[in-house]
C-alpha positions in Angstrom: -5.9 8.9 2.9 -6.7 7.3 0.7 -8.3 4.4 0.7 -8.6 1.1 -2.3 -10.3 -2.1 -3.4 -9.7 -4.8 -6.6 -12.0 -7.9 -6.9 -8.8 -9.8 -8.7 -11.4 -13.0 -9.3 -9.2 -15.1 -10.9 -5.8 -13.7 -10.3 -5.3 -12.9 -13.2 -3.7 -9.3 -12.3 -2.7 -10.2 -8.9 -1.0 -14.2 -9.4 -3.9 -15.0 -6.1 -6.8 -14.7 -6.7 -9.0 -12.7 -4.3 -10.3 -10.1 -3.1 -7.8 -6.9 -2.4 -7.7 -3.9 0.1 -5.8 -1.5 1.3 -5.8 1.6 3.6 -3.2 3.9 3.3 -1.8 7.7 5.0 0.6 10.4 4.3 1.1 13.6 4.8 3.1 16.9 4.4 5.6 18.2 6.1 7.9 21.9 4.7 11.3 22.3 5.7 11.5 25.9 4.2 10.5 27.1 0.9 12.7 24.4 -1.0 12.3 21.0 0.5 9.8 18.6 1.6 9.2 14.9 2.6 6.0 12.9 2.5 5.8 9.8 4.8 3.0 7.5 4.2 2.2 4.1 6.0 0.2 1.6 3.8 -2.0 -1.7 5.1 -2.8 -4.1 2.5 -5.3 -7.7 2.9 -6.7 -10.2 1.1 -10.1 -11.3 2.1 -10.1 -14.9 0.7 -8.7 -16.9 3.9 -7.2 -19.2 1.9 -5.2 -17.5 -1.0 -1.6 -15.8 0.9 -0.5 -13.4 -1.2 1.9 -11.6 0.6 5.5 -12.6 2.4 6.1 -15.2 0.0 2.8 -16.8 0.5 2.7 -16.7 4.4 0.6 -13.7 5.1 -2.4 -12.6 4.7 -2.6 -9.0 4.8 1.4 -6.4 4.9 2.4 -3.3 6.0 4.7 -1.1 4.5 6.4 2.6 5.0 8.2 4.9 2.4 9.0 8.4 2.2 9.9 10.4 -0.5 11.7 13.8 -0.6 11.3 16.9 -3.0 13.5 19.6 -3.1 12.1 22.4 -5.2 14.2 24.5 -6.8 
């Protein structure tokens, strides 16, 4: 589990001036000795009610799902 905080006061890093938080949950699953899969789910939120930084400027939050596949040799 990973949590993050970014206070982009002037919008110089993201283009939108707001406080951001993110929360990620990920895990690893081994398939034998060679294959590892690492899925994760992430939730991000912009806290300024007047700023919609996600989904082309229409939402204040977003959810992202991703997966890594590792082949060890």
